VOKOL-843526 format. One record per residue (C-alpha): chain; x, y, z. Coordinates in Angstrom, 1 decimal, always signed. Layout:
// VOKOL-843526
<site A <X Y Z>>
...
//
This chain:
// VOKOL-843526
<site A <+0.0 +0.0 +0.0>>
<site A <+2.9 +2.3 +0.8>>
<site A <+4.2 +1.6 -2.7>>
<site A <+0.9 +2.8 -4.2>>
<site A <+1.0 +5.9 -2.1>>
<site A <+4.4 +6.7 -3.3>>
<site A <+3.2 +6.4 -7.0>>
<site A <+0.2 +8.6 -6.4>>
<site A <+1.9 +11.9 -7.4>>
<site A <+3.2 +10.2 -10.6>>
<site A <-0.3 +9.0 -11.5>>
<site A <-1.7 +12.5 -10.9>>
<site A <+0.6 +14.2 -13.3>>
<site A <+0.7 +11.5 -16.1>>
<site A <-2.5 +9.6 -16.2>>
<site A <-5.5 +10.9 -18.1>>
<site A <-8.6 +11.5 -16.1>>
<site A <-10.6 +9.0 -18.1>>
<site A <-8.4 +6.3 -16.7>>
<site A <-9.7 +6.8 -13.1>>
<site A <-11.8 +3.6 -13.2>>
<site A <-8.7 +1.6 -14.0>>
<site A <-6.6 +3.1 -11.2>>
<site A <-9.3 +2.4 -8.7>>
<site A <-9.1 -1.3 -9.7>>
<site A <-5.6 -1.5 -8.3>>
<site A <-6.0 -3.0 -4.9>>
<site A <-3.3 -4.0 -2.4>>
<site A <-2.6 -7.7 -2.4>>
<site A <-2.4 -9.5 +1.0>>
<site A <-1.2 -12.9 +1.9>>
<site A <-4.1 -14.8 +3.4>>
<site A <-5.1 -18.3 +4.5>>
<site A <-7.5 -20.0 +2.0>>
<site A <-9.7 -21.0 +4.9>>
<site A <-10.4 -17.3 +5.6>>
<site A <-11.5 -16.6 +2.0>>
<site A <-15.3 -16.2 +1.8>>
<site A <-15.6 -15.1 -1.9>>
<site A <-17.6 -17.6 -3.9>>
<site A <-16.5 -19.1 -7.2>>
<site A <-19.3 -17.2 -8.9>>
<site A <-18.1 -13.9 -7.5>>
<site A <-14.6 -14.7 -8.6>>
<site A <-15.7 -15.3 -12.2>>
<site A <-17.7 -12.0 -12.2>>
<site A <-14.6 -10.1 -10.9>>
<site A <-12.4 -11.7 -13.5>>
<site A <-14.8 -10.9 -16.3>>
<site A <-15.2 -7.3 -15.1>>
<site A <-11.4 -6.9 -15.0>>
<site A <-10.9 -8.3 -18.5>>
<site A <-13.6 -6.0 -19.8>>
<site A <-11.9 -3.0 -18.2>>
<site A <-8.5 -4.1 -19.3>>
<site A <-9.5 -4.4 -23.0>>
<site A <-10.5 -0.8 -23.2>>
<site A <-7.8 +0.5 -20.9>>
<site A <-4.4 +2.2 -21.5>>
<site A <-2.1 +0.9 -24.3>>
<site A <+1.6 +1.3 -25.0>>
<site A <+1.5 +4.7 -26.6>>
<site A <-0.1 +6.2 -23.5>>
<site A <+3.1 +5.5 -21.6>>
<site A <+5.4 +7.1 -24.2>>
<site A <+5.9 +10.8 -23.6>>
<site A <+5.0 +13.1 -26.5>>
<site A <+3.5 +10.3 -28.7>>
<site A <+0.3 +11.6 -30.3>>
<site A <-2.8 +9.6 -29.5>>
<site A <-5.6 +9.2 -32.1>>
<site A <-9.0 +8.8 -30.6>>
<site A <-11.9 +7.1 -32.3>>
<site A <-15.4 +6.7 -31.1>>
<site A <-16.1 +3.2 -29.8>>
<site A <-19.5 +1.6 -30.1>>
<site A <-20.1 +1.9 -26.3>>
<site A <-19.5 +5.7 -26.4>>
<site A <-16.1 +5.5 -24.7>>
<site A <-12.9 +6.5 -26.4>>
<site A <-10.5 +3.9 -27.8>>
<site A <-7.0 +4.9 -28.5>>
<site A <-5.2 +3.7 -31.7>>
<site A <-1.7 +4.5 -32.9>>
<site A <-0.2 +3.0 -36.0>>
<site A <+3.6 +2.9 -36.2>>
<site A <+3.6 +4.5 -39.7>>
<site A <+1.5 +6.9 -41.5>>
<site A <-0.7 +5.7 -44.4>>
<site A <+1.5 +7.6 -46.9>>
<site A <+4.8 +6.3 -45.6>>
<site A <+6.6 +6.5 -48.9>>
<site A <+5.6 +10.2 -49.4>>
<site A <+6.0 +9.8 -53.2>>
<site A <+9.5 +8.6 -52.8>>
<site A <+10.8 +6.9 -56.0>>
<site A <+11.8 +3.2 -56.0>>
<site A <+14.0 +1.6 -58.7>>
<site A <+14.0 -2.2 -59.1>>
<site A <+16.7 -4.4 -60.7>>
<site A <+15.6 -8.0 -61.1>>
<site A <+18.1 -10.9 -61.5>>
<site A <+17.5 -14.6 -62.0>>
<site A <+14.3 -16.6 -62.7>>
<site A <+10.8 -15.6 -63.7>>
<site A <+9.7 -16.0 -60.1>>
<site A <+11.9 -13.0 -59.2>>
<site A <+10.1 -11.0 -61.9>>
<site A <+6.8 -11.9 -60.2>>
<site A <+8.3 -11.0 -56.8>>
<site A <+9.3 -7.6 -58.1>>
<site A <+5.7 -7.0 -59.1>>
<site A <+4.5 -8.0 -55.7>>
<site A <+7.0 -5.8 -53.8>>
<site A <+6.1 -2.9 -56.1>>
<site A <+2.4 -3.3 -55.3>>
<site A <+3.1 -3.4 -51.6>>
<site A <+5.2 -0.2 -51.7>>
<site A <+2.9 +1.6 -54.0>>
<site A <+0.0 +1.1 -51.5>>
<site A <+2.2 +2.9 -49.0>>
<site A <+2.8 +6.0 -51.1>>
<site A <+6.0 +5.0 -53.0>>
<site A <+6.3 +5.5 -56.7>>
<site A <+8.1 +3.2 -59.1>>
<site A <+10.7 +4.7 -61.5>>
<site A <+12.6 +3.3 -64.4>>
<site A <+15.3 +6.0 -64.0>>
<site A <+18.1 +5.0 -61.6>>
<site A <+19.4 +8.5 -61.3>>
<site A <+16.2 +9.8 -59.7>>
<site A <+15.6 +6.9 -57.4>>
<site A <+15.4 +7.4 -53.6>>
<site A <+15.4 +3.6 -53.0>>
<site A <+17.1 +1.0 -55.1>>
<site A <+16.0 -2.6 -54.5>>
<site A <+17.9 -5.6 -56.1>>
<site A <+15.7 -8.7 -56.4>>
<site A <+18.4 -11.4 -56.3>>
<site A <+19.2 -15.0 -57.2>>
<site A <+21.3 -17.4 -55.2>>
<site A <+21.2 -20.5 -57.3>>
<site A <+24.8 -20.1 -58.6>>
<site A <+27.9 -18.4 -57.3>>
<site A <+28.2 -16.3 -60.5>>
<site A <+24.8 -14.8 -59.9>>
<site A <+25.8 -13.7 -56.4>>
<site A <+29.1 -12.2 -57.6>>
<site A <+27.1 -10.1 -60.1>>
<site A <+25.2 -8.7 -57.2>>
<site A <+28.3 -7.9 -55.1>>
<site A <+29.8 -6.1 -58.0>>
<site A <+26.5 -4.1 -58.5>>
<site A <+26.4 -3.2 -54.8>>
<site A <+29.9 -1.6 -55.1>>
<site A <+28.7 +0.5 -58.1>>
<site A <+25.5 +1.6 -56.3>>
<site A <+27.4 +2.5 -53.1>>
<site A <+29.7 +4.7 -55.1>>
<site A <+26.7 +6.4 -56.7>>
<site A <+25.1 +6.8 -53.3>>
<site A <+28.3 +8.6 -52.0>>
<site A <+28.2 +11.0 -55.0>>
<site A <+24.6 +11.9 -54.4>>
<site A <+24.1 +15.6 -53.8>>
<site A <+23.8 +16.6 -50.2>>
<site A <+20.6 +18.5 -51.0>>
<site A <+18.9 +15.2 -51.8>>
<site A <+17.7 +12.7 -49.3>>
<site A <+20.2 +9.8 -48.8>>
<site A <+19.6 +6.9 -51.2>>
<site A <+18.7 +3.6 -49.6>>
<site A <+19.9 +0.3 -51.1>>
<site A <+18.1 -2.9 -50.5>>
<site A <+18.6 -6.6 -51.2>>
<site A <+15.4 -8.8 -51.8>>
<site A <+15.0 -12.5 -52.6>>
<site A <+17.1 -15.6 -52.2>>
<site A <+20.5 -13.9 -51.7>>
<site A <+18.9 -11.9 -48.8>>
<site A <+18.0 -15.0 -47.0>>
<site A <+21.2 -16.9 -47.6>>
<site A <+23.7 -14.1 -46.9>>
<site A <+22.0 -11.9 -44.4>>
<site A <+24.9 -11.4 -42.0>>
<site A <+27.5 -10.9 -44.7>>
<site A <+25.3 -8.4 -46.5>>
<site A <+24.8 -6.3 -43.4>>
<site A <+28.5 -6.4 -42.3>>
<site A <+30.5 -6.4 -45.6>>
<site A <+31.5 -2.8 -46.0>>
<site A <+28.0 -1.6 -45.0>>
<site A <+26.8 -1.8 -48.6>>
<site A <+23.1 -2.5 -47.8>>
<site A <+20.5 -0.6 -45.8>>
<site A <+17.6 -3.1 -46.1>>
<site A <+17.3 -6.9 -46.5>>
<site A <+14.1 -8.7 -47.1>>
<site A <+13.7 -12.4 -47.8>>
<site A <+11.2 -13.9 -50.3>>
<site A <+8.5 -14.2 -47.6>>
<site A <+9.0 -10.7 -46.0>>
<site A <+7.9 -8.3 -48.8>>
<site A <+4.9 -7.2 -46.7>>
<site A <+7.4 -5.9 -44.2>>
<site A <+9.2 -3.6 -46.7>>
<site A <+7.5 -0.4 -45.6>>
<site A <+8.6 -0.9 -42.0>>
<site A <+12.1 -1.9 -43.0>>
<site A <+12.5 +1.2 -45.1>>
<site A <+11.2 +3.4 -42.3>>
<site A <+13.8 +1.9 -40.0>>
<site A <+16.5 +2.6 -42.6>>
<site A <+15.3 +6.2 -42.9>>
<site A <+16.2 +6.5 -39.2>>
<site A <+19.8 +5.6 -40.0>>
<site A <+19.7 +1.9 -39.0>>
<site A <+20.1 -1.2 -41.1>>
<site A <+17.0 -3.4 -41.2>>
<site A <+16.4 -6.9 -42.1>>
<site A <+13.7 -9.6 -42.2>>
<site A <+14.5 -13.0 -43.7>>
<site A <+12.0 -15.2 -41.9>>
<site A <+10.5 -18.0 -44.0>>
<site A <+6.8 -18.8 -43.8>>
<site A <+4.8 -21.9 -44.1>>
<site A <+1.8 -20.0 -45.3>>
<site A <+2.8 -16.8 -47.2>>
<site A <+1.6 -16.8 -50.9>>
<site A <+0.7 -13.1 -51.3>>
<site A <-2.6 -14.3 -52.6>>
<site A <-4.4 -11.1 -51.6>>
<site A <-1.9 -8.8 -53.3>>
<site A <-2.5 -7.9 -57.0>>
<site A <+1.0 -7.5 -58.6>>
<site A <+1.8 -4.4 -60.5>>
<site A <+2.5 -6.0 -63.9>>
<site A <+5.3 -4.3 -66.0>>
<site A <+5.4 -6.7 -68.9>>
<site A <+6.4 -5.0 -72.3>>
<site A <+3.3 -3.4 -73.7>>
<site A <+1.0 -5.5 -71.5>>
<site A <+0.8 -8.4 -73.9>>
<site A <+2.2 -11.0 -71.4>>
<site A <+2.2 -11.5 -67.6>>
<site A <+3.5 -13.9 -65.0>>
<site A <+1.1 -15.3 -62.4>>
<site A <+2.6 -16.9 -59.3>>
<site A <+0.6 -19.9 -58.2>>
<site A <+2.8 -21.5 -55.5>>
<site A <+6.0 -20.9 -53.6>>
<site A <+8.8 -22.9 -52.2>>
<site A <+9.9 -26.5 -52.9>>
<site A <+9.9 -29.8 -51.1>>
<site A <+12.0 -31.9 -53.5>>
<site A <+15.3 -31.3 -51.7>>
<site A <+17.5 -32.1 -54.7>>
<site A <+21.0 -32.4 -53.3>>
<site A <+22.4 -29.5 -55.4>>
<site A <+19.6 -27.0 -54.9>>
<site A <+19.5 -24.1 -52.5>>
<site A <+15.8 -23.2 -53.3>>
<site A <+14.2 -25.1 -50.3>>
<site A <+16.5 -23.2 -48.0>>
<site A <+16.0 -19.7 -49.5>>
<site A <+12.3 -20.0 -50.4>>
<site A <+11.1 -22.5 -47.9>>
<site A <+8.5 -25.3 -48.1>>
<site A <+5.9 -25.7 -50.8>>
<site A <+2.6 -23.8 -50.3>>
<site A <+0.0 -23.2 -53.0>>
<site A <-2.1 -20.1 -53.5>>
<site A <-5.9 -20.6 -53.4>>
<site A <-7.3 -21.3 -56.8>>
<site A <-10.0 -18.6 -56.4>>
<site A <-7.2 -16.0 -56.1>>
<site A <-5.4 -17.2 -59.1>>
<site A <-8.5 -17.3 -61.3>>
<site A <-9.4 -13.7 -60.2>>
<site A <-6.0 -12.4 -61.2>>
<site A <-6.1 -14.2 -64.6>>
<site A <-9.6 -12.7 -65.2>>
<site A <-8.3 -9.2 -64.5>>
<site A <-5.4 -9.7 -66.8>>
<site A <-7.7 -10.9 -69.5>>
<site A <-9.9 -7.8 -69.1>>
<site A <-6.7 -5.7 -69.5>>
<site A <-6.0 -7.3 -72.8>>
<site A <-3.2 -9.6 -71.8>>
<site A <-2.7 -12.3 -74.5>>
<site A <-0.4 -14.7 -72.6>>
<site A <-0.1 -15.8 -68.9>>
<site A <+2.7 -17.9 -67.5>>
<site A <+1.9 -19.8 -64.3>>
<site A <+4.9 -19.7 -62.0>>
<site A <+6.3 -21.8 -59.2>>
<site A <+9.5 -23.4 -58.0>>
<site A <+7.8 -26.7 -58.7>>
<site A <+4.8 -25.4 -60.5>>
<site A <+3.1 -28.7 -61.4>>
<site A <+3.1 -29.9 -57.8>>
<site A <+0.4 -27.3 -57.2>>
<site A <-2.0 -28.5 -54.5>>
<site A <-4.8 -26.2 -53.2>>
<site A <-6.1 -27.4 -49.8>>
<site A <-7.5 -24.0 -48.7>>
<site A <-11.1 -25.3 -48.5>>
<site A <-12.3 -28.4 -46.7>>
<site A <-14.1 -29.9 -49.7>>
<site A <-10.8 -30.0 -51.5>>
<site A <-9.1 -32.2 -48.9>>
<site A <-10.0 -35.7 -50.0>>
<site A <-8.1 -38.9 -49.3>>
<site A <-6.8 -39.5 -52.8>>
<site A <-3.0 -39.6 -53.1>>
<site A <-1.0 -37.3 -55.4>>
<site A <-0.3 -39.1 -58.8>>
<site A <+3.2 -39.0 -60.1>>
<site A <+4.7 -39.7 -63.5>>
<site A <+5.2 -43.5 -63.9>>
<site A <+8.7 -44.6 -62.6>>
<site A <+9.2 -41.5 -60.4>>
<site A <+9.3 -41.1 -56.6>>
<site A <+9.9 -38.5 -54.0>>
<site A <+11.9 -38.3 -50.8>>
<site A <+8.8 -37.1 -48.9>>
<site A <+5.7 -38.9 -47.9>>
<site A <+2.9 -39.1 -50.6>>
<site A <+0.6 -36.0 -50.3>>
<site A <-3.2 -36.5 -50.3>>
<site A <-6.1 -34.4 -51.3>>
<site A <-6.4 -30.9 -52.7>>
<site A <-7.1 -29.5 -56.1>>
<site A <-4.2 -30.5 -58.3>>
<site A <-2.4 -28.8 -61.2>>
<site A <-4.6 -30.3 -63.8>>
<site A <-7.7 -28.8 -62.0>>
<site A <-6.0 -25.4 -62.1>>
<site A <-4.8 -25.6 -65.7>>
<site A <-8.3 -26.7 -66.7>>
<site A <-10.0 -23.6 -65.1>>
<site A <-7.4 -21.1 -66.2>>
<site A <-7.6 -22.2 -69.8>>
<site A <-11.4 -21.6 -69.8>>
<site A <-11.2 -18.0 -68.7>>
<site A <-10.2 -16.6 -72.1>>
<site A <-9.8 -19.0 -75.1>>
<site A <-7.9 -16.2 -76.9>>
<site A <-5.2 -16.1 -74.1>>
<site A <-2.3 -18.4 -74.2>>
<site A <-1.4 -20.3 -71.1>>
<site A <+2.2 -21.5 -70.2>>
<site A <+3.8 -22.7 -67.0>>
<site A <+7.3 -23.0 -65.5>>
<site A <+9.2 -24.4 -63.9>>
<site A <+7.9 -28.0 -63.5>>
<site A <+9.5 -31.2 -62.2>>
<site A <+9.3 -34.3 -64.4>>
<site A <+7.7 -36.3 -61.6>>
<site A <+4.5 -34.3 -61.7>>
<site A <+3.2 -35.1 -65.2>>
<site A <+0.5 -37.7 -64.8>>
<site A <-1.5 -38.4 -68.0>>
<site A <-4.4 -36.1 -67.1>>
<site A <-2.1 -33.1 -67.4>>
<site A <-0.7 -34.3 -70.7>>
<site A <-4.2 -35.0 -72.1>>
<site A <-5.4 -31.5 -71.1>>
<site A <-2.5 -29.8 -72.8>>
<site A <-3.2 -31.9 -76.0>>
<site A <-6.9 -31.0 -76.0>>
<site A <-7.0 -27.3 -75.2>>
<site A <-6.1 -25.0 -78.0>>
<site A <-4.8 -22.2 -75.8>>
<site A <-2.5 -24.3 -73.6>>
<site A <+0.8 -24.1 -75.2>>
<site A <+2.3 -27.4 -76.5>>
<site A <+5.6 -26.7 -74.9>>
<site A <+6.9 -28.5 -71.8>>
<site A <+10.0 -27.7 -69.8>>
<site A <+11.4 -31.0 -68.7>>
<site A <+14.6 -30.5 -66.6>>
<site A <+16.8 -33.6 -66.8>>
<site A <+19.9 -32.2 -65.1>>
<site A <+21.9 -35.3 -66.1>>
<site A <+21.7 -38.3 -68.5>>
<site A <+23.4 -40.7 -65.9>>
<site A <+21.3 -42.7 -63.5>>
<site A <+24.1 -42.7 -61.0>>
<site A <+24.4 -38.9 -61.0>>
<site A <+20.6 -38.5 -60.9>>
<site A <+20.6 -40.7 -57.8>>
<site A <+23.4 -38.5 -56.2>>
<site A <+21.3 -35.4 -57.2>>
<site A <+18.2 -37.0 -55.4>>
<site A <+16.1 -36.4 -58.5>>
<site A <+13.8 -39.4 -57.9>>
<site A <+14.1 -41.0 -61.3>>
<site A <+16.5 -42.9 -63.5>>
<site A <+17.5 -42.2 -67.1>>
<site A <+15.2 -44.9 -68.3>>
<site A <+12.2 -43.4 -66.5>>
<site A <+12.9 -40.0 -67.9>>
<site A <+13.1 -41.3 -71.5>>
<site A <+9.8 -43.3 -70.9>>
<site A <+8.2 -40.0 -69.8>>
<site A <+9.5 -38.3 -73.0>>
<site A <+8.0 -41.1 -75.1>>
<site A <+4.7 -40.8 -73.3>>
<site A <+4.6 -37.1 -73.7>>
<site A <+5.2 -37.3 -77.5>>
<site A <+2.6 -40.0 -77.8>>
<site A <-0.1 -37.9 -76.2>>
<site A <+1.2 -34.5 -77.7>>
<site A <+2.8 -35.3 -81.0>>
<site A <+3.8 -31.7 -81.9>>
<site A <+5.2 -30.9 -78.4>>
<site A <+8.3 -28.7 -78.0>>
<site A <+10.6 -29.8 -75.2>>
<site A <+13.2 -27.7 -73.3>>
<site A <+15.5 -28.8 -70.4>>
<site A <+18.1 -27.9 -67.8>>
<site A <+21.5 -29.7 -67.4>>
<site A <+24.3 -29.4 -64.9>>
<site A <+27.8 -30.2 -66.0>>
<site A <+30.4 -31.5 -63.5>>
<site A <+28.3 -32.4 -60.6>>
<site A <+30.0 -34.1 -57.6>>
<site A <+31.8 -37.4 -58.6>>
<site A <+30.7 -37.1 -62.3>>
<site A <+32.9 -39.4 -64.4>>
<site A <+33.6 -39.0 -68.1>>
<site A <+31.2 -41.9 -68.7>>
<site A <+28.5 -40.0 -66.9>>
<site A <+29.2 -37.0 -69.0>>
<site A <+28.9 -39.1 -72.2>>
<site A <+25.6 -40.4 -71.1>>
<site A <+24.3 -36.9 -70.7>>
<site A <+25.5 -36.1 -74.3>>
<site A <+23.7 -39.2 -75.6>>
<site A <+20.4 -38.1 -73.7>>
<site A <+20.5 -34.7 -75.4>>
<site A <+20.9 -36.3 -78.8>>
<site A <+18.2 -38.9 -78.1>>
<site A <+15.5 -36.5 -76.9>>
<site A <+16.2 -33.4 -79.2>>
<site A <+15.2 -30.2 -77.3>>
<site A <+14.3 -26.9 -78.8>>
<site A <+15.7 -24.8 -76.0>>
<site A <+18.1 -25.5 -73.2>>
<site A <+19.6 -24.0 -70.0>>
<site A <+23.0 -25.4 -69.3>>
<site A <+25.4 -24.6 -66.4>>
<site A <+28.5 -25.8 -64.7>>
<site A <+27.9 -27.1 -61.2>>
<site A <+28.3 -24.6 -58.4>>
<site A <+28.4 -25.9 -54.8>>
<site A <+25.9 -24.1 -52.5>>
<site A <+26.1 -24.0 -48.7>>
<site A <+23.2 -25.6 -46.7>>
<site A <+22.5 -28.1 -49.5>>
<site A <+22.7 -31.9 -49.1>>
<site A <+25.6 -31.9 -51.5>>
<site A <+27.5 -29.4 -49.4>>
<site A <+27.4 -31.7 -46.3>>
<site A <+27.5 -35.1 -47.9>>
<site A <+29.3 -35.0 -51.3>>
<site A <+32.7 -33.9 -52.6>>
<site A <+32.9 -31.2 -55.3>>
<site A <+35.7 -33.1 -56.9>>
<site A <+35.4 -32.2 -60.6>>
<site A <+38.1 -29.6 -61.5>>
<site A <+36.9 -26.3 -62.8>>
<site A <+38.6 -26.7 -66.2>>
<site A <+36.9 -30.1 -66.6>>
<site A <+33.5 -28.6 -65.8>>
<site A <+34.0 -25.9 -68.4>>
<site A <+35.1 -28.4 -71.0>>
<site A <+32.1 -30.6 -70.4>>
<site A <+29.7 -27.7 -70.4>>
<site A <+31.1 -26.5 -73.7>>
<site A <+30.6 -30.0 -75.2>>
<site A <+27.0 -30.1 -73.8>>
<site A <+26.2 -26.7 -75.3>>
<site A <+27.7 -27.8 -78.7>>
<site A <+25.6 -31.0 -78.9>>
<site A <+22.5 -29.1 -77.6>>
<site A <+22.8 -26.5 -80.5>>
<site A <+23.3 -29.3 -83.0>>
<site A <+20.2 -31.1 -82.0>>
<site A <+18.2 -27.8 -81.7>>
<site A <+19.2 -26.9 -85.2>>
<site A <+18.0 -30.3 -86.4>>
<site A <+14.7 -30.0 -84.6>>
<site A <+14.0 -26.5 -85.7>>
<site A <+14.8 -27.3 -89.3>>
<site A <+11.8 -29.6 -89.4>>
<site A <+9.6 -26.5 -88.9>>
<site A <+10.8 -25.0 -92.2>>
<site A <+7.8 -24.8 -94.6>>
<site A <+5.2 -24.9 -91.8>>
<site A <+2.9 -22.1 -90.8>>
<site A <+3.2 -21.0 -87.1>>
<site A <+0.8 -18.9 -85.1>>
<site A <+3.1 -16.2 -83.5>>
<site A <+2.3 -13.8 -80.7>>
<site A <+4.2 -10.6 -81.5>>
<site A <+6.5 -9.3 -78.8>>
<site A <+8.0 -6.2 -80.4>>
<site A <+10.8 -5.2 -82.8>>
<site A <+13.8 -7.5 -83.3>>
<site A <+16.8 -6.5 -81.3>>
<site A <+19.0 -6.6 -84.4>>
<site A <+16.8 -4.6 -86.8>>
<site A <+14.0 -2.1 -86.4>>
<site A <+12.8 -3.3 -89.8>>
<site A <+11.9 -6.7 -88.3>>
<site A <+9.4 -7.9 -85.8>>
<site A <+9.9 -10.7 -83.2>>
<site A <+7.4 -13.1 -81.6>>
<site A <+7.1 -16.6 -80.2>>
<site A <+5.3 -19.7 -81.4>>
<site A <+3.1 -22.0 -79.4>>
<site A <+6.2 -24.0 -78.8>>
<site A <+8.1 -20.9 -77.4>>
<site A <+10.4 -20.6 -80.3>>
<site A <+11.5 -17.1 -81.3>>
<site A <+10.4 -16.1 -84.8>>
<site A <+11.7 -13.1 -86.7>>
<site A <+9.8 -11.7 -89.7>>
<site A <+9.7 -8.4 -91.8>>
<site A <+7.6 -5.5 -90.5>>
<site A <+5.0 -5.0 -93.2>>
<site A <+1.3 -4.9 -93.6>>
<site A <-0.5 -8.2 -93.9>>
<site A <-3.9 -9.5 -94.8>>
<site A <-6.7 -9.2 -92.2>>
<site A <-8.1 -12.6 -91.3>>
<site A <-11.7 -11.7 -91.5>>
<site A <-11.4 -9.9 -94.8>>
<site A <-8.3 -11.0 -96.7>>
<site A <-8.7 -8.3 -99.3>>
<site A <-7.8 -5.7 -96.7>>
<site A <-4.4 -5.2 -95.1>>
<site A <-3.3 -3.9 -91.8>>
<site A <-0.1 -3.3 -89.9>>
<site A <+1.1 -5.9 -87.3>>
<site A <+1.2 -4.6 -83.8>>
<site A <+2.7 -5.8 -80.5>>
<site A <+0.3 -8.2 -78.9>>
<site A <-1.2 -9.4 -82.2>>
<site A <-1.4 -13.0 -83.2>>
<site A <-0.1 -13.5 -86.8>>
<site A <+0.3 -16.5 -89.0>>
<site A <+3.9 -16.7 -90.2>>
<site A <+5.3 -19.0 -92.9>>
<site A <+8.7 -20.4 -91.7>>
<site A <+11.4 -20.0 -94.4>>
<site A <+14.6 -20.8 -92.5>>
<site A <+16.0 -21.7 -89.1>>
<site A <+19.0 -21.8 -86.8>>
<site A <+19.5 -23.5 -83.4>>
<site A <+18.1 -20.5 -81.6>>
<site A <+15.4 -18.9 -83.8>>
<site A <+13.1 -19.2 -86.9>>
<site A <+12.8 -16.7 -89.8>>
<site A <+9.7 -16.3 -91.9>>
<site A <+7.1 -14.0 -93.5>>
<site A <+3.8 -13.0 -92.0>>
<site A <+0.8 -14.0 -94.2>>
<site A <-2.2 -13.0 -92.1>>
<site A <-3.4 -11.6 -88.8>>
<site A <-5.2 -14.2 -86.8>>
<site A <-6.5 -15.1 -83.3>>
<site A <-6.9 -18.1 -81.2>>
<site A <-10.4 -19.4 -81.7>>
<site A <-13.2 -17.5 -79.9>>
<site A <-14.1 -20.7 -78.2>>
<site A <-11.7 -23.4 -77.1>>
<site A <-11.3 -26.0 -79.9>>
<site A <-9.8 -29.4 -79.6>>
<site A <-6.1 -29.2 -80.6>>
<site A <-6.5 -31.1 -83.9>>
<site A <-9.3 -28.8 -85.0>>
<site A <-7.3 -25.7 -84.2>>
<site A <-4.3 -27.0 -86.2>>
<site A <-6.5 -27.7 -89.2>>
<site A <-8.0 -24.2 -88.9>>
<site A <-4.6 -22.5 -89.0>>
<site A <-3.4 -24.6 -91.9>>
<site A <-6.5 -23.8 -93.9>>
<site A <-6.1 -20.1 -93.1>>
<site A <-2.5 -20.1 -94.4>>
<site A <-3.4 -22.0 -97.6>>
<site A <-6.3 -19.6 -98.3>>
<site A <-4.0 -16.5 -97.9>>
<site A <-1.2 -18.0 -100.0>>
<site A <-3.6 -18.9 -102.8>>
<site A <-5.4 -15.6 -102.9>>
<site A <-4.7 -13.3 -106.0>>
//
């Protein structure tokens, strides 16, 4: 009691009058014998409930901080409730943010998500680095070379920051994405190059992190989440001319391939609710987007369990001959369900997806691709190696034979399919015979497009702890060069088979080499270059019109290389107004081309 009397003058000078009821609630606490307690259990409950009610509407943290403004709002019971947000609604105050994006398409999607979050807080995105108040690098950590590129860029940006005029607000530099999660400590300590660090699951926290940085402190958040999908955030799409857009459908990866850092930088798999994805695709369709690419680290392992009715007992079906290191998953709407619904939103919008894992191509996915005219007949099928022994060391979950059987099944169901792949040269303990098996696999399959790299050991991975990176660097380089050479030979052979055919091309813009040419991509994702000239209008072939970015155009293929096709546009066209079976669509395109060529 004496203690409370001592505090009484303090309360008088600091506590608002409307707190009087709460001060009265403070009673001295005496030690007593339970036998002397006469209060009933009912009275105790009433007292506890009364105290909880008073506590819920009582003082909060900001009331104890001297000079902190208190915002009052009227409560439903007529009393005042006190609310204080940490930051104002217009935190960015029109400050300009410049993004540089490195790595995969998922990083492009992450850039759009981060941009949307900052824009909602008053920041403005700029494409001019010199006028930026904040520079954010969205980074990749999959290879050492990618990380070294970022370190070099940070040195350049820091020099620019030091040269900035004193009359301007200090420029802030931030690292987002996989490198942020992997190298948080080094990024913060190495020459103080970075003000803000945000991992792939921490983009919602960017406004707070930048506010802390404005106070002169470094700020970071690299916590991974088991739930974050950014499903409620509409990305700010910045695709060229708005003809194409990426739509993220899931995040993280559970495969735990021994060479891969992704599970450690992006966390476990979690899929975005299907309703959210469909809503975004509808909005993009309304905006005139002609092509969407569904994105994920393991995109075709998509599994929506957000609603109870989706959570059945059926196990996930894998490609025949494939297995996983994790327990079979059950229930949920699968990738085939999503692909089916997305393709029905706009039959005149192409649908692609990347990056898949070969294990997740059950027949229902393949049949759907074959049947729907607007789902592209192009499949990315990362092999990584042609040797069963190396595939086992990589923990890929399949053998060379199982992979080739899958390729055969794909081509049986989708005869005109275009295949692309990933390969790693010089993985741990790879022998010359293993390398030769990879070369023979490339020759046997025949891909249109490939992404080939020398192995780069990553910390935290299974290989880092259990395997030896024992292939010399010069051997890795030589094997990589041989793989690239064979890959180009086979791609040239595959592409030459398209000469004389008519391809439906979505126009992307001018060719990089000549403003007189246009460039676009086929259904199979092959680059096509053709002269910029007026062509016949599909609905009235006697009339002509210029070809614009975002148009579909029929192009007669006249020549090919390992990397592109060349041709001449013969007619503007569209995907069918209603989804046709693939065979009908192919016949329709062929008849259109014949009609145009035979017209006087």
